[in-house]
C-alpha positions as CSV (number, residue, x, y, z in Angstrom):
1,X,-2.0,-6.0,21.2
2,X,-2.5,-2.2,21.0
3,X,-0.9,1.0,21.6
4,X,-1.2,3.9,23.9
5,X,-3.4,6.7,22.8
6,X,-2.4,8.7,25.3
7,X,1.0,7.7,25.9
8,X,4.5,10.0,25.3
9,X,5.6,9.6,21.6
10,X,5.0,6.4,20.0
11,X,4.9,4.6,23.5
12,X,3.0,1.1,23.9
13,X,1.5,-0.4,26.5
14,X,2.1,-4.0,25.2
15,X,3.7,-7.0,23.3
16,X,6.7,-7.4,24.5
17,X,10.4,-6.0,23.2
18,X,10.8,-8.1,20.9
19,X,7.5,-7.0,18.5
20,X,6.0,-3.6,18.2
21,X,2.4,-3.6,17.5
22,X,0.2,-2.6,15.1
23,X,-0.7,1.0,16.3
24,X,1.7,2.5,16.7
25,X,3.1,6.1,16.3
26,X,6.4,6.3,14.5
27,X,7.1,9.9,14.7
28,X,10.3,10.7,11.7
29,X,12.3,13.7,10.7
30,X,13.1,14.1,7.0
31,X,16.3,14.6,6.7
32,X,16.2,17.3,3.2
33,X,13.3,19.1,1.8
34,X,11.5,17.4,-0.1
35,X,8.4,18.3,-2.7
36,X,6.5,17.3,-5.4
37,X,8.6,19.4,-7.9
38,X,11.3,16.9,-7.8
39,X,9.8,13.5,-6.2
40,X,7.5,11.3,-8.2
41,X,5.8,8.2,-7.1
42,X,8.5,5.1,-6.3
43,X,10.9,7.8,-5.1
44,X,12.6,7.2,-2.3
45,X,13.6,9.7,0.9
46,X,15.5,9.2,3.7
47,X,14.5,10.0,7.5
48,X,15.4,9.4,11.3
49,X,12.9,8.6,14.0
50,X,12.5,11.8,16.1
51,X,11.1,10.3,18.8
52,X,12.5,7.3,20.6
53,X,9.6,3.9,20.4
54,X,9.2,2.8,24.2
55,X,7.9,-1.1,25.0
56,X,7.9,-2.0,28.3
57,X,10.0,0.8,29.9
58,X,12.6,0.0,26.7
59,X,13.5,2.0,23.8
60,X,13.3,-0.7,21.1
61,X,13.7,2.0,18.3
62,X,16.1,5.1,19.4
63,X,15.6,8.3,18.5
64,X,17.7,9.1,15.4
65,X,17.2,5.5,13.6
66,X,17.4,5.4,9.9
67,X,14.6,5.4,8.3
68,X,14.2,5.2,4.9
69,X,10.3,5.9,2.8
70,X,8.8,6.1,-0.4
71,X,6.8,8.0,-2.3
72,X,3.1,7.0,-3.1
73,X,2.0,9.3,-5.5
74,X,3.5,13.3,-6.5
75,X,1.5,16.2,-8.2
76,X,1.8,19.5,-8.7
77,X,-0.4,22.0,-9.3
78,X,-0.3,23.8,-12.3
79,X,-4.6,25.0,-12.7
80,X,-6.3,28.0,-10.3
81,X,-7.9,26.4,-7.2
82,X,-6.2,23.1,-7.6
83,X,-3.4,22.1,-4.6
84,X,0.0,19.6,-5.0
85,X,-0.1,16.3,-3.4
86,X,2.2,14.0,-1.7
87,X,1.8,10.5,-0.4
88,X,4.1,9.4,1.0
89,X,5.0,6.2,3.6
90,X,7.4,3.9,4.9
91,X,8.9,0.8,3.7
92,X,11.9,0.0,7.1
93,X,14.8,1.0,9.6
94,X,18.0,0.5,10.6
95,X,18.9,-0.5,14.1
96,X,23.1,-1.7,13.4
97,X,23.3,-3.9,10.8
98,X,19.7,-4.7,10.7
99,X,17.2,-3.8,8.2
100,X,13.7,-4.3,9.0
101,X,10.7,-3.8,6.9
102,X,7.7,-1.5,8.2
103,X,3.9,-0.9,6.7
104,X,3.1,2.7,7.8
105,X,-0.1,4.7,7.0
106,X,0.0,7.0,4.2
107,X,1.0,10.8,5.2
108,X,-0.2,13.7,2.7
109,X,1.0,16.8,2.1
110,X,-0.8,19.2,0.2
111,X,0.0,22.6,-1.1
112,X,-2.1,26.0,-0.8
113,X,-4.6,25.3,-3.9
114,X,-3.0,27.3,-6.6
115,X,-4.3,31.2,-7.1
116,X,-4.4,32.9,-10.7
117,X,-1.8,34.6,-10.9
118,X,0.9,31.3,-11.2
119,X,-1.9,29.1,-12.5
120,X,-1.4,32.1,-15.6
121,X,2.2,31.4,-15.3
122,X,3.0,34.9,-13.1
123,X,6.8,35.2,-13.2
124,X,7.8,35.3,-9.3
125,X,9.4,32.8,-7.6
126,X,6.6,32.5,-5.8
127,X,3.5,31.8,-8.4
128,X,6.3,29.0,-9.9
129,X,6.5,26.8,-6.8
130,X,2.8,27.8,-5.5
131,X,1.6,23.9,-6.4
132,X,4.3,22.3,-5.0
133,X,3.3,20.0,-2.0
134,X,6.6,21.0,0.0
135,X,7.7,19.2,3.1
136,X,11.0,21.5,5.2
137,X,14.1,19.5,6.2
138,X,13.6,18.7,9.9
139,X,9.9,18.3,9.0
140,X,8.3,16.3,12.2
141,X,5.7,13.8,10.4
142,X,3.5,10.6,11.9
143,X,2.8,7.5,10.6
144,X,1.4,4.4,12.3
145,X,2.7,1.0,11.6
146,X,-0.4,-0.8,10.3
147,X,1.2,-4.7,11.2
148,X,3.7,-4.9,14.0
149,X,6.6,-5.5,13.4
150,X,8.9,-8.3,14.3
151,X,12.4,-7.7,16.1
152,X,13.9,-10.9,16.5
C-alpha cells in the first residue's frame, strides 16, 4: 500500500479505513514556538494535524487532531560558520480517548550560519539567538509515516 504522491494534503489512494499506510504524508501545525536554545534531545512538543488524512473518502485523522512529538537532537551553534539544529519526529496522535503510536521521518530545522559578530558574543538580541534553530507557533511541518498505523 502506498500514498498518492499527487493527492491533496495527506490523502492516500490505497488502504482500508482501518489502516493508514506507510509513506502517508502527515502535516502538523506547532502549538507553540520551539527552538534549540530551550529544547534538548528527549523533550516533547505538541502539534495538531493541519491537513486531514483521508482514506477512501473518509477523514480518518481530522484536522485539529492532537499530535505529540519528540526532539531527537538539539544543537545551538556557537562558532562562526556553524548552524543550530533541531531534529523532530512524531510519536503519537489522539482520536477521542484512543492514542495511536506513529513512526515518522525526522524533520530537521536549521538556523542560518553564525556570523562573526554573534560568534564573538555580540550584544544584540539577534546575535544572542542567531545560532538557534527555531520554528514559530503555527508553523506547518511535513512528516511521512514510515510504518502503517492500525486504527482498529
